[in-house]
TIFI-909029 format. One line per field, with one value per residue (C-alpha): chain; x negated, y negated, z negated. Coordinates in steps of 0.05 Angstrom, whole numbers, plus 5000, padded with zeros to 4 digits. Layout:
# residues N
cadena: (A, ...) $
X: (X, ...) $
Y: (Y, ...) $
Z: (Z, ...) $
This chain:
# residues 676
cadena: (A, A, A, A, A, A, A, A, A, A, A, A, A, A, A, A, A, A, A, A, A, A, A, A, A, A, A, A, A, A, A, A, A, A, A, A, A, A, A, A, A, A, A, A, A, A, A, A, A, A, A, A, A, A, A, A, A, A, A, A, A, A, A, A, A, A, A, A, A, A, A, A, A, A, A, A, A, A, A, A, A, A, A, A, A, A, A, A, A, A, A, A, A, A, A, A, A, A, A, A, A, A, A, A, A, A, A, A, A, A, A, A, A, A, A, A, A, A, A, A, A, A, A, A, A, A, A, A, A, A, A, A, A, A, A, A, A, A, A, A, A, A, A, A, A, A, A, A, A, A, A, A, A, A, A, A, A, A, A, A, A, A, A, A, A, A, A, A, A, A, A, A, A, A, A, A, A, A, A, A, A, A, A, A, A, A, A, A, A, A, A, A, A, A, A, A, A, A, A, A, A, A, A, A, A, A, A, A, A, A, A, A, A, A, A, A, A, A, A, A, A, A, A, A, A, A, A, A, A, A, A, A, A, A, A, A, A, A, A, A, A, A, A, A, A, A, A, A, A, A, A, A, A, A, A, A, A, A, A, A, A, A, A, A, A, A, A, A, A, A, A, A, A, A, A, A, A, A, A, A, A, A, A, A, A, A, A, A, A, A, A, A, A, A, A, A, A, A, A, A, A, A, A, A, A, A, A, A, A, A, A, A, A, A, A, A, A, A, A, A, A, A, A, A, A, A, A, A, A, A, A, A, A, A, A, A, A, A, A, A, A, A, A, A, A, A, A, A, A, A, A, A, A, A, A, A, A, A, A, A, A, A, A, A, A, A, A, A, A, A, A, A, A, A, A, A, A, A, A, A, A, A, A, A, A, A, A, A, A, A, A, A, A, A, A, A, A, A, A, A, A, A, A, A, A, A, A, A, A, A, A, A, A, A, A, A, A, A, A, A, A, A, A, A, A, A, A, A, A, A, A, A, A, A, A, A, A, A, A, A, A, A, A, A, A, A, A, A, A, A, A, A, A, A, A, A, A, A, A, A, A, A, A, A, A, A, A, A, A, A, A, A, A, A, A, A, A, A, A, A, A, A, A, A, A, A, A, A, A, A, A, A, A, A, A, A, A, A, A, A, A, A, A, A, A, A, A, A, A, A, A, A, A, A, A, A, A, A, A, A, A, A, A, A, A, A, A, A, A, A, A, A, A, A, A, A, A, A, A, A, A, A, A, A, A, A, A, A, A, A, A, A, A, A, A, A, A, A, A, A, A, A, A, A, A, A, A, A, A, A, A, A, A, A, A, A, A, A, A, A, A, A, A, A, A, A, A, A, A, A, A, A, A, A, A, A, A, A, A, A, A, A, A, A, A, A, A, A, A, A, A, A, A, A, A, A, A, A, A, A, A, A, A, A, A, A, A, A, A, A, A, A, A, A, A, A, A, A, A, A, A, A, A, A, A, A, A, A, A, A, A, A, A, A, A, A, A, A, A, A, A, A, A, A, A, A, A, A, A, A, A, A, A, A, A, A) $
X: (4158, 4167, 4194, 4251, 4274, 4273, 4311, 4363, 4372, 4380, 4430, 4471, 4471, 4495, 4552, 4574, 4572, 4605, 4661, 4732, 4775, 4811, 4846, 4912, 4910, 4909, 4957, 4930, 4908, 4962, 4952, 4993, 5038, 5086, 5140, 5100, 5097, 5166, 5221, 5258, 5329, 5359, 5429, 5429, 5404, 5449, 5427, 5425, 5420, 5413, 5430, 5505, 5519, 5450, 5451, 5431, 5493, 5508, 5517, 5578, 5614, 5608, 5664, 5614, 5580, 5511, 5454, 5389, 5322, 5283, 5208, 5216, 5253, 5198, 5142, 5179, 5197, 5131, 5163, 5112, 5153, 5221, 5244, 5228, 5271, 5330, 5332, 5356, 5410, 5482, 5505, 5440, 5405, 5330, 5287, 5213, 5168, 5221, 5195, 5134, 5168, 5206, 5167, 5212, 5285, 5350, 5424, 5473, 5548, 5539, 5489, 5414, 5389, 5323, 5364, 5430, 5407, 5375, 5309, 5278, 5221, 5241, 5303, 5263, 5276, 5215, 5239, 5205, 5250, 5211, 5215, 5270, 5281, 5246, 5181, 5180, 5120, 5077, 5057, 5115, 5104, 5145, 5100, 5097, 5173, 5210, 5272, 5300, 5372, 5415, 5481, 5529, 5571, 5564, 5535, 5534, 5572, 5507, 5450, 5473, 5444, 5429, 5463, 5515, 5509, 5480, 5421, 5358, 5321, 5252, 5243, 5170, 5144, 5120, 5079, 5096, 5026, 4962, 4931, 4964, 4930, 4956, 4923, 4958, 4922, 4959, 4945, 4992, 5000, 4974, 4916, 4959, 4928, 4954, 4920, 4959, 4924, 4957, 4926, 4968, 4986, 5003, 4967, 4992, 5050, 5119, 5146, 5077, 5065, 5028, 5046, 4998, 4992, 4947, 4960, 4943, 4953, 4925, 4961, 4933, 4967, 4922, 4980, 5053, 5093, 5126, 5061, 5080, 5154, 5150, 5225, 5238, 5181, 5199, 5202, 5251, 5305, 5304, 5306, 5368, 5414, 5400, 5324, 5292, 5266, 5191, 5189, 5152, 5098, 5065, 5061, 4987, 5001, 5032, 4989, 5016, 4996, 4982, 5052, 5103, 5121, 5110, 5067, 5002, 5008, 4952, 4956, 5007, 4972, 4997, 4961, 4988, 4954, 4979, 4949, 4994, 4990, 5047, 5037, 5088, 5081, 5145, 5191, 5138, 5122, 5076, 5070, 5031, 5036, 4990, 5016, 4989, 5016, 4988, 5030, 5025, 5061, 5099, 5129, 5203, 5203, 5225, 5164, 5185, 5183, 5118, 5057, 5038, 4973, 4930, 4909, 4884, 4954, 4980, 5016, 4973, 5018, 5002, 5053, 5038, 5087, 5074, 5127, 5131, 5191, 5214, 5269, 5299, 5345, 5393, 5447, 5502, 5467, 5405, 5374, 5329, 5285, 5245, 5199, 5170, 5127, 5121, 5070, 5079, 5034, 5025, 4952, 4938, 4897, 4961, 4971, 5022, 5018, 5083, 5107, 5179, 5210, 5277, 5247, 5222, 5288, 5326, 5283, 5295, 5370, 5368, 5330, 5384, 5441, 5416, 5394, 5321, 5271, 5264, 5246, 5180, 5209, 5193, 5119, 5118, 5148, 5101, 5039, 5060, 5087, 5070, 5004, 4945, 4947, 4991, 4978, 5030, 5033, 5077, 5067, 5114, 5127, 5186, 5192, 5248, 5274, 5330, 5362, 5417, 5451, 5486, 5533, 5579, 5642, 5685, 5677, 5698, 5686, 5620, 5601, 5544, 5526, 5467, 5438, 5388, 5346, 5306, 5261, 5231, 5190, 5146, 5138, 5175, 5140, 5128, 5083, 5074, 5014, 4956, 4903, 4902, 4935, 4935, 4982, 5005, 5079, 5095, 5062, 5101, 5090, 5017, 5016, 4990, 5027, 5064, 5110, 5109, 5153, 5169, 5164, 5232, 5254, 5315, 5344, 5388, 5426, 5472, 5512, 5549, 5593, 5619, 5666, 5666, 5719, 5700, 5739, 5737, 5782, 5780, 5726, 5743, 5691, 5706, 5655, 5648, 5587, 5581, 5525, 5501, 5452, 5417, 5372, 5383, 5456, 5492, 5544, 5580, 5609, 5647, 5629, 5679, 5677, 5730, 5724, 5758, 5749, 5800, 5794, 5859, 5846, 5789, 5757, 5786, 5763, 5789, 5756, 5764, 5727, 5727, 5667, 5639, 5569, 5534, 5469, 5445, 5415, 5343, 5291, 5267, 5328, 5318, 5243, 5257, 5314, 5296, 5321, 5301, 5287, 5297, 5261, 5195, 5203, 5184, 5213, 5231, 5240, 5309, 5362, 5420, 5483, 5523, 5471, 5497, 5542, 5525, 5541, 5597, 5614, 5677, 5682, 5728, 5722, 5768, 5745, 5766, 5717, 5723, 5674, 5663, 5611, 5601, 5617, 5659, 5675, 5714, 5702, 5740, 5705, 5722, 5676, 5681, 5627, 5639, 5596, 5543, 5481, 5470, 5416, 5438, 5396, 5422, 5474, 5488, 5509, 5557, 5498, 5471, 5413, 5402, 5391, 5353, 5354, 5408, 5477, 5532, 5591, 5652, 5704, 5701, 5637, 5637, 5694, 5678, 5715, 5698, 5703, 5647, 5646, 5593, 5581, 5532, 5520, 5468, 5450, 5426, 5390, 5367, 5293, 5256, 5211, 5143, 5125, 5194, 5256, 5302, 5324, 5332, 5380, 5344, 5365, 5336, 5366, 5405, 5448, 5467, 5509, 5544, 5584, 5607, 5652, 5656, 5688, 5681, 5681, 5629, 5642, 5580, 5606, 5672, 5672, 5601, 5584, 5573, 5546, 5592, 5595, 5664, 5639, 5591, 5612, 5631, 5578, 5522, 5505, 5488, 5464, 5396, 5401, 5357, 5297, 5291) $
Y: (5359, 5340, 5270, 5290, 5342, 5291, 5241, 5292, 5312, 5238, 5226, 5287, 5265, 5196, 5227, 5268, 5206, 5159, 5204, 5185, 5224, 5279, 5309, 5282, 5336, 5392, 5412, 5409, 5477, 5509, 5548, 5610, 5605, 5651, 5631, 5664, 5732, 5736, 5771, 5726, 5708, 5750, 5743, 5669, 5681, 5695, 5735, 5693, 5721, 5691, 5750, 5751, 5682, 5656, 5606, 5616, 5639, 5674, 5748, 5758, 5701, 5737, 5783, 5836, 5896, 5871, 5905, 5870, 5898, 5843, 5837, 5863, 5924, 5938, 5933, 5970, 6029, 6032, 6023, 6024, 6035, 6010, 6082, 6081, 6019, 6045, 6110, 6068, 6034, 6061, 6105, 6107, 6173, 6171, 6223, 6219, 6227, 6227, 6234, 6213, 6159, 6123, 6142, 6145, 6148, 6132, 6141, 6084, 6093, 6151, 6117, 6123, 6061, 6055, 6045, 6013, 5968, 5900, 5898, 5829, 5795, 5725, 5728, 5744, 5811, 5856, 5916, 5923, 5927, 5987, 6028, 6079, 6055, 6010, 6045, 6050, 6068, 6034, 5980, 5934, 5880, 5912, 5895, 5823, 5815, 5768, 5809, 5857, 5844, 5900, 5880, 5937, 5936, 5906, 5835, 5824, 5759, 5730, 5773, 5798, 5863, 5923, 5898, 5955, 5990, 5932, 5885, 5894, 5829, 5827, 5759, 5744, 5713, 5641, 5625, 5564, 5564, 5534, 5602, 5670, 5738, 5808, 5876, 5944, 6010, 6075, 6149, 6207, 6279, 6307, 6259, 6197, 6130, 6059, 5992, 5925, 5857, 5789, 5720, 5657, 5591, 5519, 5453, 5382, 5353, 5321, 5336, 5346, 5416, 5468, 5540, 5595, 5670, 5724, 5797, 5866, 5939, 6007, 6073, 6142, 6210, 6269, 6318, 6326, 6378, 6403, 6438, 6492, 6500, 6562, 6574, 6509, 6521, 6592, 6592, 6650, 6606, 6560, 6609, 6595, 6654, 6656, 6658, 6728, 6741, 6731, 6694, 6636, 6681, 6685, 6610, 6590, 6530, 6572, 6587, 6641, 6649, 6716, 6717, 6742, 6692, 6630, 6581, 6554, 6485, 6434, 6382, 6329, 6264, 6192, 6125, 6054, 5986, 5915, 5846, 5785, 5710, 5664, 5588, 5533, 5458, 5419, 5442, 5477, 5551, 5600, 5675, 5731, 5806, 5859, 5928, 5996, 6066, 6135, 6198, 6269, 6271, 6335, 6304, 6316, 6360, 6432, 6477, 6516, 6452, 6419, 6450, 6430, 6469, 6415, 6364, 6316, 6306, 6239, 6175, 6113, 6052, 5977, 5923, 5848, 5792, 5717, 5669, 5592, 5558, 5488, 5465, 5395, 5377, 5319, 5299, 5341, 5388, 5430, 5455, 5515, 5529, 5593, 5620, 5689, 5734, 5809, 5856, 5931, 5986, 6061, 6075, 6117, 6166, 6191, 6265, 6321, 6396, 6424, 6495, 6500, 6431, 6408, 6400, 6472, 6497, 6460, 6490, 6559, 6548, 6519, 6580, 6626, 6589, 6579, 6627, 6641, 6615, 6582, 6645, 6613, 6547, 6554, 6566, 6510, 6459, 6480, 6472, 6404, 6372, 6411, 6449, 6433, 6368, 6314, 6240, 6189, 6114, 6054, 5979, 5920, 5849, 5810, 5734, 5704, 5634, 5617, 5550, 5545, 5492, 5494, 5435, 5414, 5388, 5378, 5391, 5464, 5475, 5491, 5507, 5550, 5547, 5581, 5610, 5667, 5679, 5744, 5763, 5833, 5877, 5938, 6014, 6058, 6117, 6175, 6233, 6280, 6246, 6292, 6239, 6175, 6117, 6042, 5989, 5918, 5909, 5873, 5926, 5982, 6045, 6049, 6118, 6179, 6245, 6283, 6225, 6150, 6113, 6041, 5979, 5958, 5888, 5854, 5786, 5782, 5718, 5710, 5648, 5649, 5605, 5614, 5576, 5585, 5559, 5566, 5543, 5565, 5625, 5637, 5648, 5659, 5670, 5677, 5682, 5701, 5716, 5727, 5774, 5773, 5827, 5832, 5891, 5949, 5934, 5874, 5866, 5810, 5830, 5789, 5805, 5780, 5781, 5761, 5767, 5741, 5745, 5724, 5720, 5751, 5736, 5715, 5784, 5814, 5801, 5830, 5826, 5853, 5846, 5869, 5864, 5892, 5906, 5933, 5966, 5957, 6018, 6029, 6033, 6096, 6133, 6106, 6123, 6194, 6209, 6243, 6275, 6349, 6381, 6456, 6479, 6449, 6436, 6363, 6306, 6237, 6179, 6149, 6108, 6153, 6120, 6137, 6103, 6033, 6013, 5987, 6031, 5994, 5997, 5972, 5973, 5950, 5946, 5934, 5929, 5909, 5890, 5883, 5835, 5836, 5866, 5914, 5910, 5964, 5962, 6008, 6004, 6035, 6034, 6056, 6056, 6078, 6082, 6088, 6102, 6138, 6159, 6234, 6280, 6315, 6377, 6390, 6353, 6366, 6306, 6306, 6308, 6371, 6337, 6358, 6304, 6314, 6262, 6220, 6192, 6151, 6192, 6150, 6136, 6149, 6184, 6177, 6165, 6156, 6136, 6139, 6111, 6085, 6070, 6024, 6015, 5964, 5953, 5911, 5909, 5842, 5823, 5759, 5749, 5694, 5650, 5647, 5578, 5550, 5543, 5577, 5645, 5673, 5724, 5777, 5841, 5900, 5956, 5963, 6019, 6026, 6085, 6098, 6154, 6161, 6207, 6204, 6244, 6237, 6269, 6267, 6283, 6313, 6330, 6294, 6264, 6287, 6311, 6386, 6425, 6425, 6501, 6522, 6587, 6552, 6541, 6470, 6471, 6481, 6407, 6410, 6482, 6466, 6398, 6422, 6430, 6355) $
Z: (5704, 5631, 5648, 5695, 5645, 5588, 5630, 5648, 5576, 5554, 5611, 5591, 5518, 5539, 5578, 5518, 5473, 5523, 5548, 5531, 5482, 5520, 5461, 5486, 5539, 5488, 5433, 5363, 5335, 5294, 5230, 5215, 5154, 5119, 5169, 5225, 5193, 5161, 5201, 5249, 5232, 5288, 5259, 5278, 5349, 5409, 5469, 5532, 5603, 5672, 5717, 5706, 5737, 5760, 5702, 5629, 5590, 5525, 5540, 5496, 5533, 5600, 5626, 5648, 5617, 5598, 5561, 5542, 5518, 5482, 5474, 5403, 5428, 5479, 5428, 5373, 5418, 5456, 5524, 5581, 5644, 5668, 5663, 5588, 5580, 5620, 5581, 5522, 5562, 5556, 5612, 5652, 5666, 5680, 5714, 5694, 5733, 5788, 5860, 5900, 5943, 5888, 5825, 5764, 5786, 5751, 5762, 5747, 5754, 5802, 5848, 5855, 5819, 5858, 5921, 5897, 5840, 5853, 5813, 5802, 5766, 5741, 5785, 5849, 5885, 5890, 5930, 5998, 6060, 6088, 6023, 6013, 5942, 5892, 5870, 5794, 5752, 5699, 5749, 5731, 5678, 5622, 5563, 5588, 5589, 5543, 5558, 5610, 5631, 5657, 5690, 5707, 5770, 5839, 5843, 5918, 5908, 5879, 5904, 5972, 5998, 5952, 5888, 5890, 5823, 5784, 5771, 5730, 5718, 5684, 5651, 5634, 5570, 5564, 5502, 5460, 5428, 5457, 5465, 5462, 5470, 5464, 5475, 5471, 5476, 5470, 5480, 5490, 5511, 5577, 5580, 5580, 5564, 5574, 5567, 5570, 5565, 5564, 5558, 5560, 5529, 5545, 5554, 5548, 5510, 5517, 5586, 5618, 5593, 5634, 5618, 5640, 5631, 5661, 5648, 5672, 5656, 5672, 5660, 5674, 5664, 5680, 5686, 5668, 5629, 5693, 5708, 5657, 5678, 5722, 5723, 5761, 5809, 5826, 5902, 5906, 5877, 5938, 5996, 6040, 6053, 6127, 6117, 6111, 6041, 6038, 6105, 6074, 6045, 6114, 6120, 6122, 6076, 6021, 5960, 5915, 5842, 5809, 5777, 5827, 5881, 5840, 5879, 5853, 5822, 5814, 5758, 5778, 5762, 5758, 5759, 5757, 5760, 5750, 5755, 5747, 5743, 5722, 5722, 5709, 5706, 5695, 5752, 5793, 5785, 5818, 5805, 5836, 5823, 5851, 5835, 5853, 5842, 5855, 5851, 5878, 5945, 5926, 5864, 5860, 5922, 5930, 5920, 5982, 6023, 6001, 5967, 5897, 5902, 5933, 5881, 5934, 5962, 5938, 5956, 5947, 5945, 5940, 5928, 5927, 5912, 5918, 5891, 5895, 5862, 5847, 5800, 5797, 5740, 5738, 5688, 5719, 5767, 5776, 5841, 5849, 5910, 5916, 5971, 5963, 6006, 5994, 6024, 6018, 6041, 6032, 6048, 6109, 6068, 6034, 6050, 6044, 6055, 6083, 6076, 6098, 6096, 6125, 6194, 6196, 6166, 6220, 6275, 6248, 6245, 6316, 6340, 6311, 6344, 6416, 6469, 6490, 6512, 6443, 6404, 6384, 6364, 6290, 6303, 6354, 6306, 6250, 6292, 6318, 6255, 6192, 6199, 6153, 6115, 6144, 6135, 6115, 6125, 6113, 6121, 6117, 6095, 6069, 6072, 6030, 6019, 5970, 5953, 5902, 5859, 5792, 5782, 5725, 5758, 5696, 5622, 5630, 5704, 5739, 5810, 5838, 5911, 5946, 6009, 6016, 6078, 6086, 6144, 6142, 6187, 6184, 6188, 6139, 6109, 6157, 6136, 6195, 6227, 6247, 6231, 6190, 6227, 6216, 6243, 6228, 6214, 6279, 6324, 6356, 6396, 6374, 6342, 6376, 6384, 6358, 6339, 6355, 6305, 6320, 6278, 6249, 6233, 6202, 6189, 6127, 6111, 6051, 6031, 5965, 5922, 5851, 5805, 5730, 5682, 5609, 5548, 5475, 5487, 5562, 5614, 5688, 5743, 5817, 5872, 5945, 5988, 6063, 6083, 6155, 6175, 6242, 6260, 6308, 6294, 6266, 6211, 6175, 6107, 6054, 5982, 5930, 5854, 5803, 5728, 5665, 5589, 5538, 5462, 5439, 5365, 5322, 5324, 5388, 5460, 5525, 5593, 5664, 5730, 5803, 5851, 5915, 5940, 6002, 6020, 6091, 6126, 6105, 6161, 6126, 6152, 6222, 6225, 6202, 6252, 6318, 6381, 6385, 6452, 6440, 6502, 6480, 6406, 6416, 6376, 6402, 6354, 6363, 6328, 6311, 6338, 6275, 6230, 6240, 6181, 6111, 6051, 6013, 5939, 5904, 5828, 5772, 5696, 5638, 5565, 5496, 5440, 5365, 5331, 5256, 5209, 5267, 5341, 5375, 5449, 5495, 5570, 5628, 5696, 5767, 5827, 5899, 5954, 6029, 6090, 6049, 6088, 6086, 6114, 6177, 6191, 6261, 6301, 6374, 6415, 6474, 6522, 6490, 6454, 6382, 6328, 6264, 6209, 6176, 6191, 6158, 6133, 6152, 6099, 6025, 6001, 5924, 5876, 5802, 5739, 5666, 5596, 5552, 5478, 5447, 5372, 5344, 5270, 5232, 5159, 5133, 5069, 5036, 5026, 4991, 5034, 5000, 4976, 4991, 4949, 4997, 5022, 5092, 5121, 5164, 5198, 5158, 5201, 5266, 5293, 5367, 5389, 5455, 5484, 5557, 5595, 5671, 5726, 5801, 5868, 5923, 5996, 6027, 6096, 6105, 6174, 6188, 6257, 6266, 6325, 6384, 6388, 6363, 6334, 6286, 6214, 6194, 6139, 6189, 6191, 6117, 6111, 6079, 6043, 5986, 6032, 6042) $
């Protein structure tokens, strides 16, 4: 055996000696110098964004309200979740930890941002069709972002469905060094720990450069501070007036603590996981994100509706996104083609423990408004839909294709054209199953009693065009999209946008814009709307006839900005939303059947106006570059201050159906909205 081993060793040595030089495939190693550790000259850099027009533009040249968090901002402030980032954005209110279905939630210009804001990674939407709103936790690639762009106001003219209140675009980093690594480990209160790892770089040279990055994160919070807030979780504060005091104490799912009627509360935990890959070679790009989130299923719910006592109750959610894109650049035009596939699933081991939720409240109210033989309706509904632990489940996919073109027609005139095609199908979250269930998105009517929800599908097609005129003093942008939506109902909606910015003087700039957006009806509302048969207490899954119109938003802005040693901007905004979907506890149809669930409120639902003031100031200083005979201007301190005042009106029951009995109060349809 000695001879074959010797021959193999000699052959391998020959290959090593005879191989060609492959160093041309790699970049030469770089040595860090003083220039790498000195502060960057931020005063000479302009912030550029892609979300405002779908092409890279300087933010201060755009006639829209834009806020950007850079990679430096994220690292300096220790941001881990998108909620952390948005808390620093002007005029956005964030609720952390939010609720179980959507995770961290935020409010933007009077609308729930998880549902009415388009959230993207590298300009690709990532919200599942079957989800009520975009799930937000620490599973999004925040630490891996080069910048996070926030565009205020409707952007349906470019993004189609769900861009009603604005756009949030997470743009990922690409390293310009051969090898780039980063590791962040942090610890906090309540057993919080976070680990972020990134490995990336580039190979090749000239135009044949291959960029790569792999990254992941893990975040665990053992409990939250709401565990100690007994005033908020006092059940007595949530008992409806028509419900006998102490009625819920006899509920077998209720667990009372030793202090009055305050319910027992288990530690409310949170976990998030992320694994991502981002590869780019010339005009080709591939990215993959696998995201997981685990939250207590009672999070954000009324403690009278869902029990916080069972620590095993949780939503286990998985979210996968595959993206393939290709970009072709010519002298006067650029084309972008993107195909993405999204898979979303809430594991069938997700559980909830109900006490007196909106379904039980509705059955009690129904019992009090109709004649016998339904005196035992409350007990019947509880046994069929709420007793013991109940299992939840959701599953769906979204296939999306987008093609768009940016063309330079004249020196100051550019054109953007595009088409978006979305095909979606699946089961929205429903959590009243007696046993764990499993189903593929295209299946239907496969669940056992007590309820058999159907698979829902939709075809969403949007074509858009935009013209932009830009000179030294004037920028004008006009665009129009046509959204066609086909599901259990069909709609065709035009979505216009018009904006202009004019430099009045050297230091003064004025701008104004008007835009519209829509949100098509979520399958979550359809899955959780039922016919109620009072005689038996049975539910029958059904599409509510009044749940068939998109929620529409119209908004306008006007602003004036001073630019000098500091920047001062005053903004006036107005926004109106129509056809808002509201919970409908009980609605009697003309045939005498009662409907429980959701419905569109026709006409105006939300009207909001406000003013916002933004002040930005930076102090600069000259520093000597070590080893060089020159100085550099750097930003030594930065001040950002904003103030906002807003007023509005919200119509909760205008135009809503109410029970047909003339002796019932008009507010009956919304008597217990807080028990949702």
